[in-house]
C-alpha positions in Angstrom: 12.2 -21.7 36.3 10.0 -20.0 33.8 6.3 -19.1 34.5 3.9 -21.3 32.7 1.2 -19.7 30.6 -1.6 -20.2 33.1 0.4 -18.5 35.9 1.4 -15.7 33.6 -2.2 -15.0 32.8 -3.0 -14.7 36.5 -0.1 -12.1 36.9 -1.3 -10.2 33.8 -4.8 -9.9 35.1 -3.5 -8.4 38.3 -1.6 -5.8 36.3 -4.8 -5.1 34.2 -6.7 -4.3 37.4 -4.3 -1.4 38.0 -6.2 0.5 35.3 -9.2 0.6 37.6 -7.2 2.0 40.6 -6.9 5.7 39.8 -5.6 6.6 43.3 -2.1 5.3 42.4 -2.0 6.9 38.9 0.5 9.6 38.3 -0.2 10.4 34.7 -3.3 11.9 33.0 -3.5 11.4 29.2 -6.3 13.0 27.2 -6.9 11.5 23.8 -9.2 12.2 20.8 -10.7 15.3 19.4 -14.0 17.1 18.8 -16.8 15.2 20.6 -14.8 12.0 20.9 -12.5 12.8 23.8 -11.6 10.9 26.9 -9.0 11.2 29.7 -7.2 8.1 31.0 -5.4 8.0 34.3 -2.4 5.7 34.1 0.9 4.7 35.7 4.1 6.2 34.3 6.3 3.3 35.5 4.3 0.8 33.5 4.1 2.9 30.4 7.8 3.8 30.6 8.7 0.1 30.9 6.7 -1.0 27.8 7.8 1.6 25.3 10.6 4.2 24.9 7.9 6.7 23.5 6.5 7.2 27.0 10.0 7.1 28.6 10.7 10.3 26.6 7.3 11.8 26.9 7.4 11.6 30.7 11.0 12.8 31.0 11.8 16.1 32.8 12.6 17.7 29.5 9.3 16.9 27.8 6.7 16.0 30.5 4.3 18.7 31.8 2.9 18.6 35.3 -0.4 19.7 36.6 -0.5 19.3 40.4 1.0 16.0 41.2 0.3 14.4 37.8 2.1 14.4 34.5 -0.4 15.5 31.8 -0.2 14.5 28.1 -2.5 15.1 25.1 -2.8 12.8 22.1 -5.6 14.3 19.8 -4.6 12.0 16.9 -5.5 8.8 18.7 -9.2 7.9 19.4 -10.3 6.8 22.9 -11.3 3.4 21.6 -7.9 2.7 20.1 -6.0 4.1 23.1 -8.1 1.9 25.4 -7.0 -1.1 23.4 -3.4 0.0 23.6 -3.6 0.4 27.4 -5.1 -3.1 27.7 -2.1 -4.5 25.7 0.5 -2.5 27.7 -1.0 -3.5 31.1 -1.8 -7.2 30.3 0.0 -8.1 27.1 -3.3 -9.3 25.8 -5.7 -7.9 23.2 -8.6 -9.5 21.5 -9.1 -8.3 17.9 -12.2 -10.3 17.1 -15.2 -8.1 16.1 -13.0 -5.1 15.5 -13.6 -3.4 12.1 -10.8 -2.9 9.7 -10.7 0.9 10.1 -10.2 0.4 13.9 -7.4 -2.2 13.2 -5.6 0.2 10.8 -5.9 3.0 13.4 -4.6 0.6 16.0 -1.7 -0.3 13.7 -0.9 3.4 13.1 -1.0 4.2 16.8 1.2 1.3 17.8 3.8 2.4 15.3 3.7 6.0 16.6 4.0 4.8 20.2 6.8 2.4 19.4 5.1 -0.9 20.2 6.5 -3.2 17.6 5.1 -6.4 19.2 1.6 -5.0 19.0 2.2 -3.8 15.4 3.3 -7.3 14.3 0.3 -8.8 16.1 -2.2 -6.5 14.3 -0.5 -7.0 10.9 -0.6 -10.8 11.2 -4.3 -10.6 12.2 -5.1 -8.4 9.2 -3.2 -10.7 6.9 -4.9 -13.9 8.2 -8.4 -12.7 9.0 -9.1 -9.7 6.7 -8.1 -11.1 3.3 -11.5 -10.5 1.9 -11.4 -6.9 3.0 -8.1 -6.5 1.2 -9.6 -7.8 -1.9 -12.6 -5.5 -1.7 -10.6 -2.4 -0.8 -7.2 -2.8 -2.5 -6.4 0.9 -2.9 -7.3 1.8 0.7 -5.4 -1.2 2.1 -2.3 -0.6 0.0 -2.1 3.1 0.9 -2.4 2.2 4.5 0.1 -0.6 4.4 2.8 1.6 2.7 2.4 4.5 5.1 5.1 3.0 7.3 8.2 1.2 6.2 8.0 -1.2 9.2 4.6 -2.7 8.1 6.3 -5.4 6.0 3.8 -8.1 7.1 0.8 -6.2 5.8 2.6 -4.9 2.7 3.7 -8.4 1.7 0.1 -9.7 2.3 -1.5 -7.0 0.2 1.0 -7.3 -2.7 0.9 -11.1 -2.7 -2.9 -11.0 -2.8 -2.9 -8.5 -5.7 -0.3 -10.4 -7.7 -2.5 -13.4 -7.6 -5.6 -11.4 -8.4 -4.4 -8.3 -10.3 -7.7 -7.3 -11.7 -9.0 -6.5 -8.2 -6.6 -3.5 -8.3 -6.4 -2.6 -12.0 -10.1 -2.6 -12.5 -10.7 -0.4 -9.5 -12.3 2.9 -10.6 -9.8 5.1 -8.8 -6.8 3.0 -9.7 -5.1 6.1 -11.2 -4.9 7.6 -7.7 -2.4 4.9 -6.6 1.0 6.3 -5.5 3.8 5.9 -8.0 6.1 4.1 -5.6 3.5 1.5 -4.7 2.5 0.8 -8.3 6.1 0.5 -9.3 6.7 -2.0 -6.4 3.9 -4.2 -7.7 4.9 -4.0 -11.4 8.5 -5.2 -10.5 7.1 -8.4 -9.0 7.9 -11.6 -10.9 4.7 -13.1 -9.5 2.3 -10.5 -11.0 -0.2 -12.7 -12.9 -0.9 -10.5 -15.9 0.3 -10.6 -19.4 2.8 -7.9 -20.3 0.5 -6.2 -22.8 -2.2 -5.8 -20.1 0.4 -4.4 -17.7 1.5 -1.9 -20.3 -2.0 -0.8 -21.1 -2.8 -0.1 -17.4 0.5 1.6 -16.7 0.0 3.8 -19.8 -3.5 4.6 -18.6 -2.3 5.5 -15.1 0.4 7.8 -16.7 -2.1 9.5 -19.0 -4.5 10.0 -16.1 -1.9 12.1 -14.3 -2.2 14.8 -17.0 -5.6 16.4 -17.3 -4.4 18.6 -20.2 -3.4 15.8 -22.6 -5.5 15.7 -25.9 -8.0 12.9 -26.2 -6.6 12.1 -29.7 -3.0 10.7 -29.8 -2.5 12.3 -33.2 -2.9 15.7 -31.5 -0.1 15.2 -29.0 2.6 17.8 -29.2 6.3 17.1 -28.4 5.7 18.7 -25.0 2.8 16.3 -24.4 5.0 13.3 -25.2 7.8 14.6 -23.0 5.4 15.1 -20.0 4.2 11.6 -20.4 7.7 10.3 -20.8 8.7 11.9 -17.5 5.7 10.4 -15.7 6.4 6.9 -16.9 10.2 7.0 -16.9 10.6 4.7 -13.9 8.1 2.2 -15.3 9.5 1.7 -18.8 12.6 -0.2 -17.8 10.7 -2.7 -15.6 7.8 -3.5 -18.0 8.9 -6.6 -19.8 8.5 -5.5 -23.4 10.9 -8.3 -24.4 8.3 -10.8 -23.4 5.6 -9.4 -25.5 4.7 -10.7 -29.0 5.9 -8.6 -31.9 2.3 -8.0 -32.8 1.4 -6.7 -29.4 4.5 -4.4 -29.3 3.7 -3.1 -32.8 0.0 -2.3 -32.2 0.0 -1.3 -28.5 3.4 0.1 -27.8 4.9 1.6 -30.9 2.3 4.4 -31.2 4.0 5.8 -28.1 7.5 5.5 -29.5 8.3 9.1 -28.5 8.1 8.5 -24.7 10.9 5.8 -24.9 14.6 6.5 -24.5 16.1 5.8 -27.9 18.5 3.1 -26.7 15.7 1.2 -24.8 13.4 1.3 -27.9 16.3 0.1 -30.1 17.1 -2.7 -27.6 13.5 -4.0 -27.8 13.4 -3.8 -31.6 16.7 -5.7 -32.0 15.5 -8.3 -29.5 12.7 -9.2 -31.9 15.1 -9.3 -34.8 18.2 -10.7 -33.2 17.7 -11.7 -29.6 21.4 -12.4 -28.9 22.6 -8.9 -30.0 24.1 -7.0 -27.0 21.8 -4.5 -25.4 22.8 -0.8 -25.0 20.1 0.4 -22.5 19.3 -2.8 -20.6 22.1 -4.6 -18.8 20.1 -7.7 -18.4 16.6 -8.7 -19.6 14.1 -9.3 -16.8 12.9 -12.9 -16.7 9.4 -14.0 -17.6 6.9 -13.6 -14.7 6.4 -16.6 -12.5 2.9 -17.6 -13.2 1.3 -20.3 -15.3 -0.2 -18.0 -17.9 2.7 -15.7 -18.6 3.3 -15.3 -22.3 1.0 -18.2 -23.1 -2.1 -18.4 -25.3 -4.2 -19.5 -22.3 -5.2 -15.9 -21.4 -5.3 -13.3 -24.1 -6.2 -9.6 -23.7 -10.0 -9.5 -23.6 -10.9 -6.3 -25.4 -14.6 -6.7 -24.7 -13.7 -6.8 -21.0 -11.4 -3.8 -21.3 -14.1 -1.8 -23.1 -16.6 -2.7 -20.3 -14.0 -1.6 -17.8 -13.5 1.7 -19.6 -17.3 2.3 -19.5 -17.6 1.5 -15.8 -14.5 3.6 -15.0 -15.9 6.7 -16.8 -18.7 6.8 -14.3 -16.2 7.6 -11.6 -13.4 9.3 -13.4 -12.9 13.0 -12.6 -11.2 13.4 -16.0 -13.8 13.0 -18.8 -13.0 10.7 -21.7 -9.6 10.0 -20.4 -9.6 6.5 -21.8 -10.0 7.8 -25.3 -6.3 8.8 -25.1 -5.1 5.2 -24.9 -4.6 3.4 -28.2 -5.8 -0.2 -27.6 -5.0 -1.6 -31.0 -7.1 -3.8 -33.3 
């Protein structure tokens, strides 16, 4: 017969009380660094049972003893976060209300390090449901945090889904060009990304240019080496930007000035697609489909150059590379 929820809560509370009984503790764990340090006295049996991390840490090969206690130090975990982890380990309960996002991200990181997948899933779901507005306000910080660990799929999916529906929250961020290549590539590959392909190209090109402080401001002054450097930076993006779904006018005015960064066969495939769509492709085995959103390749949303100009102006206030946007040819 299984315990009902009310009875289990009573049992869990009794386990939680053990944290207050230091006489029976056989482990001393010091966490934090600098002025934020605290020592917790805990029970090895309980911690070993809940996670393999402590099973290894308390083993004869790894554990260090001082007197009759095993001693352990975790300087990379704050006392506040470790206190929450102990509450979860001892009682299987943890209230996340009124915790700020930085604390939640720290808790998520610590739960991953301490091999507590149930806690990690719980925090990710809470962030996804309750902190959507914070994700919108801090897309770069949240994305970078979410992709720190491959196991944080729940948070990753939430961040990417939010950005695909509201792409300007990311692409208009002043420090957008600091985004890691792998994360940006993951987003660009999404069919659900609600941006026109010409806008995607503009921002990916801008991101690539911003990786090179020594590129001339005037495109006409680019050397072959400059084009080659930009080509290497954008090599992974070119096959997944859906140039085939652009208008011929957009391709001609916004893409063709950068012809030299394209592999010859890819550029030829795109040109032939406009002239003879059924012609077999040499570089692309299959053309990526149109993105799955109501405005893709329609006239409902067109690139707003006034908006982009305003974006360039606001961006320049924060950019560490002066006049970087002058290097991007926008077109008429």
